[in-house]
C-alpha positions in Angstrom: -26.1 26.2 13.8 -22.5 25.2 14.9 -20.1 27.9 14.0 -16.8 26.5 13.3 -13.1 27.5 12.1 -10.6 26.0 10.4 -6.6 26.5 10.9 -4.4 25.5 8.3 -7.0 26.0 5.5 -4.9 25.4 2.6 -4.0 21.9 2.5 -5.7 18.7 1.2 -7.1 17.8 4.5 -8.7 21.2 5.0 -10.0 21.1 1.2 -11.7 17.8 2.0 -13.1 19.2 5.3 -14.3 22.6 3.6 -16.3 20.6 0.9 -18.2 18.5 3.6 -19.0 21.1 5.9 -20.2 23.3 3.2 -23.0 20.9 2.4 -23.4 20.2 6.2 -27.0 21.7 7.2 -26.2 22.3 10.7 -22.7 23.9 10.0 -21.5 27.5 9.4 -18.0 28.0 8.6 -16.7 31.2 10.3 -13.4 31.4 9.2 -10.6 29.3 7.4 -7.0 30.3 8.8 -4.0 30.5 6.4 -1.1 32.6 6.8 0.1 32.1 3.2 -3.1 32.5 1.3 -4.8 35.3 3.5 -7.1 37.4 1.2 -7.4 34.7 -1.6 -10.7 32.9 -2.0 -11.0 29.5 -0.9 -12.1 28.2 -4.2 -8.6 29.7 -5.6 -6.9 27.0 -3.8 -9.5 24.4 -3.7 -11.1 24.4 -7.0 -13.9 21.8 -6.1 -15.7 24.2 -4.0 -16.0 26.8 -6.7 -19.3 28.4 -7.0 -20.4 26.7 -3.4 -18.8 29.5 -1.3 -17.5 32.9 -1.2 -15.3 32.7 1.7 -12.0 34.1 1.8 -8.7 32.8 3.9 -7.8 34.8 6.9 -4.8 35.4 8.8 -6.9 36.2 12.0 -8.8 33.9 14.4 -12.2 34.2 16.0 -11.9 32.7 19.3 -16.0 32.9 19.8 -16.6 29.8 17.4 -18.1 26.8 18.8 -15.4 24.6 17.3 -12.0 24.7 15.8 -10.5 22.0 13.3 -6.8 21.7 13.2 -5.5 20.9 9.7 -2.0 22.0 10.2 0.8 19.8 8.7 2.3 16.8 10.7 3.5 17.9 14.0 2.7 21.6 13.7 -0.7 21.7 15.8 1.0 21.5 19.0 3.3 24.2 18.2 0.5 26.6 16.9 -1.5 25.9 20.2 1.5 26.9 22.3 2.0 30.1 20.4 -1.7 30.8 20.5 
């Protein structure tokens, strides 16, 4: 099983990625990072996954995942990586 994290989880790209990964047999979503939605359920923002997951947005990152997807807005990934 591949343990993954998603950074920038509240936008459209992240929503599609979450939807795809939730149904992937070899993937577990460890965290979905969003500072603006931390503590809220993923389904409250991405209604198309309602009933598919109980995941909640977090404002912390687990550095021990196997893979991280960056779904931040245009030009923001570089700045995020520089800061973290």
